[in-house]
N, C-alpha and C positions, 0 to 999 in steps of 0.2 A: 516238323517235329513239335511235340507238345512242350511248350515253354515251362509248364508247371512241373514236368518231369525233371527239369534241370534246376528247379528251385530248391532251397534248403529244406522245405517241407513238401511232402508229396500230396498233402490234402489242401483243399481250398480253404483259405483263411477269411474270417469275417470280423468286422467291428460290431460288437454286440453291446448294447447298453440301454440306459433309460430313454435315450432319444429314439430308439426304434423297438422298444418293448422286448429287448434282449432276443430279437429275432435274427434270422440269417438273411436279411434283405439288404445288407450293406457289405457286399463282397470286396475283398482287396485284390487288385490286379497285380500280377507279378511282372515287373518291368525289367528283370535281369539283374545280375550282379548283386544278388541277395536283397533286392529292394522290392517291397510290396507297397501299394498305395491305394488310398480311397479318398474321394472328394465328398465331403459331408456338409450339408447346410445345418449349422448349429444355431439354435436360438440363443439369445443373450441370457444364459441361465447356467445353473450348475448341472453337469452331466456326469454320470458314472458309467464306466464301460470296461470291457476286457477285449483282447484279441483272442480268437479261438477258432477251431475248426467247427464244422456243423454240429458234431456230437458233443462239443465241449469236453474233449478227452483230456486225461491227466497230462499227457506229454505235449499237447498242442493248445493249452490255455495259458495265456500270458498276462501277467500283471507285474507290479514292482515290489510286492512284499507278500510274504506267505500269510500274514495275519491281518494287516491293517491297510486302510485306503491310503493311496499316495496321490498327491496333486500334481498335475501336469500344467505347464505354462507354454504360451506361444514361443516358438523358436528356441526352446530349451530341450536338449536331448535327455531322455529319461531311460536309463538301463532297465531292461525287463528280465523276468525269470519265469519259468513254468510255475504257476501258482494258482491251481484251481481251489476254490473255496468260497466262503460267504463273508462279506464285509471287507474284503481286501481288493476292492476295485481300484482302477485308475479313475481319477476325477479330473474334470476340466471345466473351469468357469470361463465360458466364452465372453470376451469383453464386449462383443457386439454381434447382432444377428447377421449371418452371412455364410459364405463358403469358406471351408477350411480343408486343407490337405493333411491327411493323417498318413505318415510314412513309417513303415516298419523296415528296419535295416538289420540284416544278419551278417556279422563279420566273425569268422572263426567260431561259429555256433553260438555267438553271443548276440542276442537280439536287443535292439534299442528302438525307442519311439520318438518321433518328432512331429509336433503339430505346428503348421504354419498357416498364415493367412492366405486366402484366395484359392483359386483352382478353376479350371476350364468348365464352363457350362454353356455350351453353344448348341444350336440346333444340329442334330445329327443329319448326315446325308442318308435319306431313306432309300432303301432298295426296292421300293414300290411307290406307286402314285398315292398322294394324299387324297382321301375320299371326301366327296361332298354329295349330299342327297337331301331330298325334301319330302315331307310326309304330311298328308291330310288326315287329321285325327278327329274322331267324334267320340268323346268319352262320357262316361256316366258320372253323376255326382251323388254321393251318398248323404245320409243324414245321421247325426249322432243321436242315439236313443238313450233316454234317461231311465233311471230306476225309480221305484215308488219311494215316497218319503219314509224314513228320515234321510235317505241317501241324497247327497247333493247332486245337482245336475252336472253333466260332464264339463261344460265350460266353467261353471262355478267352482267345481272341484279343482280343475287345472289352474284356474286363476289363484286359488288359495295356495296351491302347491308350488307355484313358480318360484324358483330361487333366482333372484335378480342380482347380477354382478356388474360392476362398472370397470373391472380390470380382469386380467387373465385368471381363470379359475378352472381346475381340472374336473373331468366327469368321465363316466364309463357306462356303456350299455352292452347288453348281450343279445345274441340272436337265438339263444336256446337250442342251437344245433351243435356248433363246434367253434363259433367265433365270437369276438367281442370288439367293440369300437372304444378305444381310449383316446381322449384328447383334451384340449383346453380351449377356452373361449379367447376372443380378442387377438387372433393372430392366424398366420398361415403356416409358418415354420413350427413344427412339432404341434400342430393344431389337431392332429388325430390320425389314427390308422385303424382300418377294419382288418383284424388279424384272423387268419386261419392257420392253425398249427404254428409253424415258424415263419410264415410269410404274411404279406398283406397285398390287397388288390385295390382298395379304395382308401385314399388318404383324405386330405382336406378338399374343399371346393370353393370356387368363387362365383358370385352372382354379379350380373351386369344389368344396368338400366340405361337404355339408349347408348350402349357401347362403353359406358363408364363403369369401372369396377367399384363394387361396394367393398371398401377396404376394412377387413375385420380388425386391423390394428387401430382404426379410428372409429370403431363402432361406439355409439353413445352408451349402449348397454347391451346386455345379453340376458336371456332367460334360460335356465336349465329346467326342463320339465320332464316328467316321467316318460314321455313319448319322444323327446328330442330336444334340440338346442336351437334357439332363435336369437339372431343378432338384429339390432335396430340401428339404422344409419341416419345421419343428418339430413339426407334427402327424402326422408319419410318412407324409405324402402326397408324391407326386412327379408331375411332368408332363414331357412330352417333345414336342419339335417335330422333325418330319422333313420334308425336301424330297426328293421322289422323283427318280430318274434316268430319262432317256429319255422323260419326259412332264412336263406341267405339272400337278403335283399335290403335295399336302402331307397329312401326318397330324399331328393334335394329340391327345395322350393325357393322361389323368390316372389315377392309381392311389392307392388308400387301403388302409391296413393292415386296417381294418375296413370291412365293407360300409356304404355310405352313398349318398346321392343325389349323384351326380357331374355336373359341368357344365363346358362349355367355352364361352368367349366369344371368338371371333376378331375381330381388328380388320380390317375390310374397307374399302378405299378406294372406297366407293360412297355417294354422297349419297342420302339418303332420297327426295329429290324428282327425282332423275334416274336412278332404277332401279326395277325392278319385281321381284316374286318370285312363284313359283308352285310347286305341289306336283307331284312325280312319285312313282312307286311307293315308293321307298325314302328320299325326302328332299325337299329344296327346291332350287330353282335360281333364282339371281338373274340379271337381265338388265340390262345397262347401256343407257341411252338411246342410240338409234341415232346421234344427232347428236354424241355424244362418242366414238364408236368410232374406233380407228386400225387401219389395214390390218395384217394378220398379228399382231394383238394380241388376247389373250383379252377377250371381252366378256360371257361367261357364267361363273358360278361355281355348280357343283352341290355340295350339302352332304348327306352322309349319315353314318351311324354304325354301329358294329358291335353295338350293343345297342338294344333298344327305347327310344325317346326321345321327348321333347317338344321342339318347336321353337317359339320365340317371339321376336319383335322387341321388345327391352326399351327402356326410357327411363331417363334419369338419376334420375327421381323414384322409379322402382321399384327400381333397383339403383345407389345412389350410388357404389359402388366403381368402376363403369365410368368415372366422371368423376374422382373424388377420388384413386383409386389408379392406374387405367390411363391417365387423361388422354385418353380418346377424344374425338373431335370430335362435338359435338352435332348437326351437320348430316348425319352419316353413319349408315348402318344399323348396328344393334347387335344382331346375332343371338345368341341363347343356346340352346345345345343341351344338354339335361339328361336324364339317365336316367329312365325311367318307374318303375323299381324300384331298390332299393338294390343297388349293385354294388361290386366291389373294383377294377375297371378299366373304362375307357371310352375308345374311340378314335373320333375324328371325322375324316372324310375330306373334303378340298376338292379339286375338280377344276376346272381353268381351261381354257376352250376358246373357239374362235371362233364356234361354233354351239351352240345349246341341245342338239341331239341328241348332239353329240360330248361335251359336258360331262356329260350324264346317263349316256351309255354308259361313259365313263371312271370316273365315280363308282361305278356298279354293278359294274364290273370290279374295282375296288379292294376293294369289299365282298365280292365273290364269291371273290376270290383271297387274302383276308387280306393286304391290301397292306402292313400293318405288318411282318409276318414276311417277306413276299416282298422288301421293300426291304432288310431285314437280310441276307437270303440273297444278294441281288445284290451288296451291299456286301462281304460275306465272300468271295464268289466272285471279285470284282474284285481284292481285296487278295491273294488266294492263287492267282490264275491262274499267276503265277510266284511264287517264294517264296525268301526268304533270311532265316534266323533264326540269330543268333549268340549267343555267351555274354555279349555286351554288351547288356543289356536297353534301355538308353537309346538306343543306336544303332538297335536293332530298331524301337523305337517311332517314332523320327524317320523311318526309312526307310519304314515303312508309312504314316505320315502324309504324307510327301512324295508317295507314290504316290496316296493319296486326294486330296490337294490338287491334284495334276496333273490328275486327272479333272475337277475343277471347270471347267477351261478348255476342255474339249472340247465344242463346240457344233455346232448345225446351222443357225445363224442365216443364214449366207450359203453354204449347202452345208457339208459336214463340214469343220471347221477347228478351230484352237486359238486362243482369245483370248490376247492378249499379257499382259494384266494387268487387275486391278480396283482402283478403279472406272473410271478414265478411258482405259484402253487396251482397252476391250471391243470390239476389232476383231481381224480376222485379219490379222496382219502376216506377209508371206512369210518374212522373216528369222527372226522369233521362232518361227513355227510349225515350221520345220524344224530349228532348234537344239533345240527342245523335243520334237520327234517321237520320237527314240529313247528318251528317259527316260519319256515318257508312253505310248507305244504298243509299241515294238519289244521292250524288255526285259521287258514284261509279256505278250508273246505276242499282243497285239492287232493282228495283221497286217492284218486287213480294214480296221480304222480307218486304219492307216498308208497303205494303198493308196488308200483313198477320199480321204484328205486330199491325197495327191500328185495324184490325178486331178483333184480340184476346182481346185487351183491351176494344173495343167497346162492345163486347159480355158480358163483366162484368159490364157494366154501371148499376148503381142502378136506378131502375124504380119505386120504391115505392114513390109516391108523398107525402106521409106523413112523410118521413124521411128528416132530415136536409141535408143529403147527396144526395138527389134526383138529378139525372142527372149527378152525378160524376162517373168517372172511378176510379179504385183503386189507392190509394197512393202507396200501396205495396202489392205484391203477394208473400207470403212465401211458400204457398202450395195451392192446389186447394180448400182447406177448411179453409184457414186462409188468408182472404182478408180484407185489411184495407183501409178506404176511407178518412182518416183525412188529406186532403190537399186541398187547394183552387186553386192551379195552375197546377196540373197534367192534368186536363181535358182541360183547354184552351191551354196548350202546345200541346195536342193531336189535338185539332181543328185546331191549326196553321199548324201542320204537315199534316193534311188532305189536306189542300189547297196547301201546298208545294208539296205533292205527286201528286196532280192533275195537278199542273203547270208543273212538270217534265214529267208526263206520258201522259197527255191528255186523261185520262180515263173518258170519259163522263158518261158511265154507272155507274161508282162508285159514281159520283156526285149525282146520284139519290138514290143509296143504302144508302149512309152515311148521307144524309140530315136529316132524322128523329133523328139520334143520336145527331146531332148538335142542332136541335130544342129542344130536351128534355133537353139538358144541359142548354140552354138559359132559358127555362121554369123554371128550378130549381133555377137559379140565380134570376130571377124575383120574384119567390115565396118566397125565403128565404134570399137573400143577396143583394138586390138593395136598395140604399139610395135615398133620394129625388133629388139628383144631377145626378142620373144615374150612379153613381160609384158603384163598387162591394165592399161590406164589407166582413170582415173575422175575425177570431180569431187571437190573438197575435202570436201564434206559427205556423200558417198554411201556411206560405210562405216557400221558399226554405231555409230560415234561421230558421230552425225548431227545434234546440236543446232545450231540456227542462230539468230543474233541477229535478232529480229523476223522469223524465218522466211526470212531471205535470205542472211546471211553466216555462215560456219562459225565456231563457237567453238573447234573443235579440227580445224584443217585437216590432212588426211592425204592430199591429192592429190600427185602424180597416180598413185602406185603404192604402196599400203599393203602391209605384209608379210602380213597375214592374207588379203587379197584374192588375192595371188599363190598362197598355199597352197590357197585354194578353187579358183582357176583351174587349177592343176596337178592337183588332185584331180578336177575335172570332166573334164579330158583323160584321166586314167587310167580314169575310169568309161567314157568314150566308147570307149576302146580295147577294154575288155571287152565292151561292148554291141555294138560292131562285130564282134568275134570271134564272139559268140553269134548274130549275124545274118548270118554268112558274108560280111561286107563287108570283105574283106581289104585293099582299097586304102585305105579310110578308116582302118582300124586302123593301117596303116603311117604314114599322114599324121598321125594323132593322136599316135602314139608319137614321131614326130620333133618335133612341137610340144611335147609334155611334156618330152622330153629337153632341148629348148632352154630351156624355163622353168627347169628344174632347174639347168642350167649357169649361166644368166644370174642367177638368184636368188642362188646361193651366191657368185658372183663380185662382184655389185653390192651386195648387202645386207650381207654380212659384212665388217666393218672389221677387217683383220688387226692393225693397229697398236693399237687399243683393245680388241680381242677382244670387240666388241659387234655385235649385229645391229640394223640400222637399222629404225626403225618404218615408214619410208616412203622412197621416192626422190622427190625433187622433179623438176620438169620438166627441169632442167639435169643430171639424173642424180646430183646431190649427195645425200649421205645425211643424213637427219634422225635423230639419235641420241637423241632423247627416249626415256627409259626408261618403257615402257608394257607392260602384260601381253600385248598382242597377239602378241608374239614367241613366246609359248608355243603359240599356235595353229598355228604353222608345224611343230610337232612332233606335234600331235594331230589335225589335220584330215585329212591324207593317211592312208589306211588302211594303206599300207605303210611310212609314216614316211620315205619316200624323198626328200623335198624337201631336207632338211638332213643333212649328214654327222653321224653319231651323236656323234662327238667334239665337233663344234661344238654339237650339241644339248645335250650335257652342260654346256657353258659357258653356253649360253642359259638353262638351268634355274638354274644357280648365280647368274647375273647377275640374272635377273628375280625369283627368290624372295628372294634376300638383300636386295634393295633395296625390293621392293614388297609382300611378303607379311607382313601383320600377323596375329596369332593369330585375328582375327575376319574376315579377308577380304583380298583383294588389291586394292591401290589402282589407279586408272586412270592414275595418273601419279606419278612419284617425288616424294617430299617435298622433294628437293633441286633440283627444277626451279623456275625463277622463276614459272611459271604455276600451281603447285600451290595447291589450295584445300583446307584441312584440314577444312572443314565444307561441307555441301551447301546446305540450305534455311534460310529464315528468318534471313538475315543482312542487316544494314543496309549492308554494304560492297559487295555485289554481288548480281546476279540469280542465282537458283539454277541456271539453265542454264549460267552461266559455270563452275560447279563440276562440272556433270553428268559430264563425261568428263575432268576435270582434277584428279583426286584422289579423287573419290567412289568408294566401293566398290560394285561390282555383284555381286549374289549369283551370277549365272550364270558369272562369270569363275572362281569357285572350282572349277567343273567341269573346265575344261581345265587348271587348275593342278594339281588332284589327279591327273588323267590323266598329266601330264608327270612328276610326281614318281614315280608308280607305274611308269611306263615305264622309269625308271632305278633302280627297286628301293627307293625311299624311302617305303615304305608307312607306317612308323611316324610319320614326320614329317607326311606327308599326313593321317594319321588324327587328329593333334592339331587340324588345321584342321577336319576332318569332325566331330569331337566338339564343337567350338565351334559349328559350324553346326547340329548336333543340338539344342543348347540354344536356339538362335535359333528353330528350328521349333517346339519344344515349349513355350517359355515367354516369347517376346517377340512383341509385336504380335498379329496375327490367328493364333490358335493352330492349329498344324498346317500353316500356310503359311509362306512366306518373302516378305519385302518385296523390292521392286525394288533398293533401295539402302541403304547405311549411310554415315554420316559416316566419313571416314577416321580422324579422331581421336575419342577418347572424350569424353564430356561432362565438365563440371567435377565432376560427382558420380562419375565413373569408369564410367559406363554406356554402352551402345551406343545410338545414335540412328538409328532406322529412318526412311528417307525414300522418296520416290517412291511408287509404288503400294503398297498394303498387302499385295497378293498378286500375284506375278509368275510366269508359267508356266515360263519357262526357269530360274528360280532353283531351284524344287523338282524340275524334270525332270532337271537336271544332278546334283543330289544323288542321285536315284534311279539314274541311269545310272552314276555312279561306283561304286555298290555292286555292280551286276551286271557291268559291262564292265571295271572297273578292279580293285577288290579281289578279286572272284571271277574276273575275267579271262576272262569268257565271250565268245567271238567265233566264231559259226558262219559258215561260208561254204559253203552247200549247193551253190553253183554249181561248186565245186571238190570236192564230196563230202568235205568236211572240217569238223570242229568242233574249235576250239582252246579249251583251258582253260588259262589262264595265271594261276593265283591268286597274288596278292601280298598276303598277309593280314597285318594288323597283329599284332604279337606279343602284344597283349592278348587276342586271340581264342583261347580255349582250345578252342572247338568251333564248328562252323557246319553247318547243313543247308540245302541249296538244291535247288530244282526250277527248272531253266533251260529256257525254252521256245524251240523252233525248229520249222520245217517245218510239216507238217500234223498238229498236235496231238502233236508229238514233245516229249520232255523228256530232259534229262540230269540224273540224280539224283546229288547229291554230298553225302557226309557226311564231315566233317573233324574230326579230334581231334589235339590237340598233346600228345604224351607227356611224361612227366616229364623225359626226357633231351633234350627239344627237337626230337625227330623229328616230322615232319609226316606224318600218316596219312590217306589218302583212300580212301573206298569209293565206287566209281563204277559206274553202270549206266545204260543207255538205256531209255527207255520208247518203244514203237513204233519198232523198229529200221528205219532207212531205208538202211543200208549205209554210213553215213559213217564215216570213220576219225577216231579221237580223237587229236588232237595235244596232248600234255600238256607244258606249259612251266613249270618251277619255278625259283624264285629261291634262290640260295645266299646265305650270309651276307656274301659280298663283293660282292653285288648282281649277280653274273653270272647269266645265264639258261641253263638246261639243258633239253633237249628229249628226250622219248621218245614213240614212237607206239604206240597201243594199238588192238586190235580188240575192241570191246565188243559183247556180245549182251545178252540179258535177265539173264544171271548177273551177280553183283556181282564186280567186280575190285578188289582191295585194293592200293594203292600206298603204300609208305613211303619217305620222302625225308629224308636227313640233310643239313640245309643247311650244316653245318660242313664235312663231308667231301665233299659234293656227290656222294653215291652213292645209288642207288635200288634198291628191291626191288619186284617185282610178284608178288603171291600168294606171298610168302616167298622168292622166288628173285631173286638179284642180276641186274640187267640193265644193259646199256650205255646211257649217256646222252651226248648231244652238246651241247657248249657252243655256243650260238647267238648269244650276246652277252656280251662280256667286261664286267667291272665297271668303272665309271667313278668310283670313289671318289677316285682320285688327282686327278681334274679337279674333282669337285664338293665333296668333303670333307664335313665335318659341317655340316649346315644349321641355321640359327637364324632365328627370326622377326625381322623388322624391328620397330622400336619407334618411336613418334612422337618426334621430336626437338623437345622443347619449348623449346630454346634458339634455334631458328631464327627469323629475323626475316622473316616472310612479307609480301611486299610487297602482296599482295592484301588484307591486313587493315589496312594502314597508311593507305590512301586509298580514296576512293570509285570504284568501277567501273574498276579498273585495267586488267583484261583487256578490258573492253568498249571502252575508249578505244583500246587497242592494236588490237583487231579492226577497229574503225571506220576506223582510219587505215591499215590494212594493204594496201588495194587488192585484196582478194579479190574474185573474181567473185561477183555476186549470183545466188542461185538463181532460176530462172525457173519452177519448177513450183508 
């Protein structure tokens, strides 16, 4: 009889938490009499978790409180309740690294939890023989190829980018298929998992030199590199883990100063009695029992190596370090791959596939191609496809790492897309994808990826003209059968990036293909969401500030017309005008132009408050202005390509207002600290649920992007760069190295440090950092549809030099070399690679923040431009030339900008009582969401 059928719950239960990426790889065994149990190896750290079924259903998700986190302690019974939600996890601070038994007991339908020390972890009795085999291998060795100057050579670049750590530091890599590896240095427990969907197959690994384990806990140092993680040991040995791109595969390597018997022991999530293993020409392949396989998930793992080797399945008795140091599970396979002869280096390849044939084919290819070197080459080529290297080494490193981190999120899980964030936003969100698209694809010259992502979302556009979502692309794609359309800004962000892609690529054919998609979107807005003023209406929670109380009522109501939504709507119409023109649809072009002009007129008239000189965050249904001070106002300056929505003088005042009140040195807050709804801290507060703070004070990394763009637009590069430098430090030294978190607390901790919150890695955070470097500081803006390339550098004064390779068109590039002379003159050397006939429009900033323009005809030859920012005069190849002032300075309106600082004397009402904003929201009468 099935014992689960006698259990209190008919579904399999799991312990899901930060220790396992919230996956379903830690099932609880039902022992009878209402008792479930799981033995878990916890690291000596803080862990958050819940008990739930595989789907995380409402009735089978257990925590201890509906709204807040509750701490568990060893040997203390904790009553549980059904409590699905965000921010209300169980937490456990493990006093030491080791095994713990987690017990769920259900008595009279009342569940309770107990965590106790210890648990059995012995070798399982296998129901098959343990395998041994030996292989003679002759492998190829590749060579890393460098690019032409000014690009650094591969090893020089990697040496500059290495993030060195002497204690545990987290990191994350992506395979750009459907998986990612998240882990930490200096340990084996919680050291990492390579995850596919809700499970994992490769965890940590150990290397051995002459039979002695290299203990990561005692590693002298570790280096986190864009291609992998290397640990250095006291015996002069080192080992490296790599996760490959565009395939499900990994390389594990060990090196020794002197020749020795080298070995690798990978942690595989395969139980000895639910898997089998067989030999192929160059190695071994494991097969997961067919009853445990999931669709579109690897079920075969092929293992090979680049030197002749012995393969054996070990036991704890033979190799105690596998249990005592690595803390492997006794019920799982424990393969050891060891060199047949003494060697100084050894690489093991693991290939993960859905069929045996594909796993073996992939492993053989890695061996034949020298996958280790090929992966380094591909990483180098990705980082240097476009290139920006300045005299500021810290900024260079952060920019390269932001580029590498952005690639982590590009996946093919639901067609080509960009995951929003890890670990719990591993979905393709329409809004997030297209905000992230320019920084992850366009500025890097990855135009095919950009086009494919647009096509993928466009293929999911809702075409039912009877639906309120008619014309929209998905808000979120969690599977090919679970597609949600409940957002007002995802589609106009896509339309904006359609035009961005066309400007970069010059793809005239695509302008014809995509035009009907844009027309359908505009038809949907006209049919369902257009008011008498030509502005786009929407529900309260349908902007990017979309948090809802219990998924129903908005925490930050911004209906029915938010300022950023109007900027996106205006931009969509401007894009439609150009697409209509390119498609010889003159009637539609005239109609869209009239609509855009009406939006512009209505916006400036209705959103700008002349008396207070403030821009409203939104218009309410009665047309009254909501003057809450939020950063969204800056998007009205940066979303439209021509900046035409807001008068430039008003724009200058918007910059001053928003920056002076909201911008701290470490980021821009989502609400002014002087607003009664302001929350100085985000998560883990007793006074409120974290979603109350999510858009009401909490800092969002991606908002720094349009903040920097706004400042640069008005010539304030030095002030913007102070923020950028602080973001650089966040990327290189806080949280998951090389990445950026989703959020930060608005205020510093009591120790004076930054507190990261939300996802540990967020796509649009790093993508905006990258975009700022290329589109704002370097000011690169191609528009091949107008046969023009604009370079409008607004360089920080701390940059004494910079070299750039800026991509556009069909493998075209603008090469830029910048030097600042001793007298302050700015000197540029400019040349095209693969001339396509575009005119170069050069726009330079004078010291009074005014913009001056000159037009150049470039060929293969180098053109030298010298500009004096004090006198606003220019020379081309040593001859004085006339320049035109295209934008006056606005220093009189903006003045000297300073960062806002937390006002610690303020009396925040949300900290004085429990759930202040929640009570306000619950009594507000807001319409409940029905999606």
